[in-house]
Each structure stands twice: as C-alpha cells, then as structure tokens.
BALOBA-1460 file (C-alpha; in Angstrom, 3 decimals):
// residues 97
<rec num="1" residu="m" x="0.080" y="-0.045" z="0.007"/>
<rec num="2" residu="l" x="1.426" y="3.331" z="-0.990"/>
<rec num="3" residu="t" x="0.571" y="6.358" z="1.095"/>
<rec num="4" residu="e" x="1.130" y="10.071" z="0.478"/>
<rec num="5" residu="n" x="3.124" y="11.828" z="3.154"/>
<rec num="6" residu="i" x="3.121" y="15.536" z="2.235"/>
<rec num="7" residu="v" x="2.623" y="18.316" z="4.802"/>
<rec num="8" residu="t" x="2.474" y="22.078" z="4.426"/>
<rec num="9" residu="v" x="3.012" y="24.259" z="7.453"/>
<rec num="10" residu="a" x="3.238" y="28.026" z="7.921"/>
<rec num="11" residu="g" x="4.564" y="30.141" z="10.699"/>
<rec num="12" residu="t" x="7.724" y="32.001" z="11.557"/>
<rec num="13" residu="l" x="11.358" y="30.916" z="11.311"/>
<rec num="14" residu="h" x="12.839" y="29.816" z="14.619"/>
<rec num="15" residu="h" x="16.495" y="28.544" z="14.771"/>
<rec num="16" residu="v" x="17.012" y="25.536" z="17.001"/>
<rec num="17" residu="q" x="19.965" y="25.964" z="19.376"/>
<rec num="18" residu="g" x="23.161" y="24.188" z="18.477"/>
<rec num="19" residu="d" x="25.310" y="23.737" z="15.406"/>
<rec num="20" residu="k" x="24.073" y="25.411" z="12.212"/>
<rec num="21" residu="v" x="24.920" y="22.633" z="9.752"/>
<rec num="22" residu="l" x="24.725" y="19.046" z="10.856"/>
<rec num="23" residu="e" x="25.363" y="15.814" z="8.926"/>
<rec num="24" residu="n" x="23.853" y="12.270" z="8.969"/>
<rec num="25" residu="r" x="23.653" y="9.383" z="6.467"/>
<rec num="26" residu="l" x="21.372" y="11.503" z="4.171"/>
<rec num="27" residu="g" x="23.996" y="14.293" z="3.965"/>
<rec num="28" residu="k" x="24.434" y="17.794" z="5.422"/>
<rec num="29" residu="y" x="21.355" y="19.591" z="6.685"/>
<rec num="30" residu="v" x="20.243" y="22.643" z="8.628"/>
<rec num="31" residu="s" x="17.878" y="21.981" z="11.492"/>
<rec num="32" residu="f" x="15.325" y="24.694" z="12.441"/>
<rec num="33" residu="a" x="11.836" y="25.104" z="13.639"/>
<rec num="34" residu="v" x="8.608" y="26.739" z="12.323"/>
<rec num="35" residu="r" x="6.989" y="28.551" z="15.191"/>
<rec num="36" residu="q" x="3.164" y="28.590" z="15.227"/>
<rec num="37" residu="e" x="0.971" y="30.608" z="17.598"/>
<rec num="38" residu="t" x="-2.605" y="29.359" z="17.938"/>
<rec num="39" residu="p" x="-5.104" y="31.461" z="19.912"/>
<rec num="40" residu="w" x="-7.282" y="29.409" z="22.298"/>
<rec num="41" residu="s" x="-10.866" y="30.205" z="23.277"/>
<rec num="42" residu="d" x="-9.819" y="31.258" z="26.830"/>
<rec num="43" residu="g" x="-7.663" y="34.056" z="25.298"/>
<rec num="44" residu="s" x="-4.335" y="32.314" z="25.851"/>
<rec num="45" residu="t" x="-1.958" y="31.397" z="23.044"/>
<rec num="46" residu="r" x="-0.487" y="27.947" z="22.348"/>
<rec num="47" residu="r" x="3.039" y="28.096" z="20.879"/>
<rec num="48" residu="d" x="4.235" y="25.078" z="18.911"/>
<rec num="49" residu="f" x="7.692" y="24.598" z="17.452"/>
<rec num="50" residu="l" x="7.643" y="22.126" z="14.477"/>
<rec num="51" residu="l" x="11.090" y="20.719" z="13.741"/>
<rec num="52" residu="m" x="12.435" y="20.930" z="10.159"/>
<rec num="53" residu="r" x="15.512" y="19.637" z="8.292"/>
<rec num="54" residu="a" x="16.644" y="21.254" z="5.071"/>
<rec num="55" residu="y" x="19.063" y="18.971" z="3.169"/>
<rec num="56" residu="h" x="19.170" y="20.553" z="-0.313"/>
<rec num="57" residu="p" x="22.130" y="23.123" z="-0.519"/>
<rec num="58" residu="e" x="19.780" y="25.922" z="-1.783"/>
<rec num="59" residu="l" x="17.246" y="25.276" z="0.991"/>
<rec num="60" residu="r" x="20.021" y="25.302" z="3.611"/>
<rec num="61" residu="e" x="21.334" y="28.595" z="2.282"/>
<rec num="62" residu="w" x="17.759" y="30.053" z="2.179"/>
<rec num="63" residu="v" x="17.301" y="29.186" z="5.891"/>
<rec num="64" residu="l" x="20.695" y="30.479" z="6.940"/>
<rec num="65" residu="s" x="20.191" y="33.723" z="5.108"/>
<rec num="66" residu="r" x="16.943" y="34.616" z="6.868"/>
<rec num="67" residu="e" x="16.368" y="36.232" z="10.246"/>
<rec num="68" residu="e" x="14.572" y="34.872" z="13.258"/>
<rec num="69" residu="g" x="10.808" y="35.473" z="12.922"/>
<rec num="70" residu="t" x="10.682" y="35.536" z="9.075"/>
<rec num="71" residu="p" x="7.176" y="34.416" z="8.010"/>
<rec num="72" residu="l" x="7.420" y="31.326" z="5.923"/>
<rec num="73" residu="r" x="5.592" y="28.362" z="4.399"/>
<rec num="74" residu="v" x="7.285" y="24.947" z="4.229"/>
<rec num="75" residu="e" x="6.324" y="21.843" z="2.322"/>
<rec num="76" residu="g" x="7.821" y="18.418" z="2.938"/>
<rec num="77" residu="d" x="7.311" y="15.003" z="4.269"/>
<rec num="78" residu="v" x="7.190" y="13.830" z="7.934"/>
<rec num="79" residu="r" x="10.067" y="11.611" z="8.960"/>
<rec num="80" residu="s" x="11.280" y="9.958" z="12.105"/>
<rec num="81" residu="s" x="14.972" y="10.008" z="12.970"/>
<rec num="82" residu="l" x="16.500" y="6.532" z="12.958"/>
<rec num="83" residu="g" x="18.438" y="7.059" z="16.160"/>
<rec num="84" residu="s" x="16.159" y="9.011" z="18.404"/>
<rec num="85" residu="g" x="12.742" y="8.574" z="16.757"/>
<rec num="86" residu="e" x="12.377" y="12.333" z="16.791"/>
<rec num="87" residu="m" x="9.742" y="13.547" z="14.268"/>
<rec num="88" residu="y" x="10.702" y="16.270" z="11.845"/>
<rec num="89" residu="v" x="9.645" y="17.591" z="8.435"/>
<rec num="90" residu="h" x="12.134" y="16.781" z="5.595"/>
<rec num="91" residu="v" x="11.954" y="20.121" z="3.706"/>
<rec num="92" residu="r" x="11.217" y="19.932" z="-0.044"/>
<rec num="93" residu="k" x="10.091" y="23.492" z="-0.648"/>
<rec num="94" residu="i" x="10.261" y="26.712" z="1.379"/>
<rec num="95" residu="e" x="9.101" y="30.233" z="0.671"/>
<rec num="96" residu="e" x="8.764" y="33.551" z="2.483"/>
<rec num="97" residu="i" x="5.201" y="34.725" z="2.885"/>
C-alpha cells in the first residue's frame, strides 16, 4: 500500500539552538523550527515549534540567510529520525510569505 506523506506548514522561522549545519547518512542539513501561535478560546496562546531539516544546498542557504521571525511556508514529508525517533519535516520547498 502506497501512502502520500506531504505536509504544508506556515509560521515564523525559529532557529534551533546548536550547530548550524549538521550531517547524517542523508547528508548535510540545517535543523530549524517553524513557530506557530494558535489562539485558544480562553484568550491564551499555544506556541508550537515544529522541527524541520533542510538537506538541499539551496534550501540550507535560504534558511541560513533569513532572520529569526521571518514568516514562511514549508512543504515536505514527515520523517522519524532513525536513532532518536524524533519527528521532523524533511523540507522539499520553502518560501517567504
């Protein structure tokens, strides 16, 4: 059975603390987060930080050239890291909005 695993998320750019460019068996990547703020009915705001990995050189450069808080839209597929099981979006497309 073949399933489609494509997600699109929007929010603001948030750099995850640590090294800027990391590497694993898939190659070099930049790890960052998309910050989303969702208002709740009680007036409070929920803040979510969705983890992303950008492997393609142009996408890595795009992320590194932007400032914290840049509004963006990301398209990719959800993956689970082999070692830790940490969920992230493998970035396929990114644009400033």
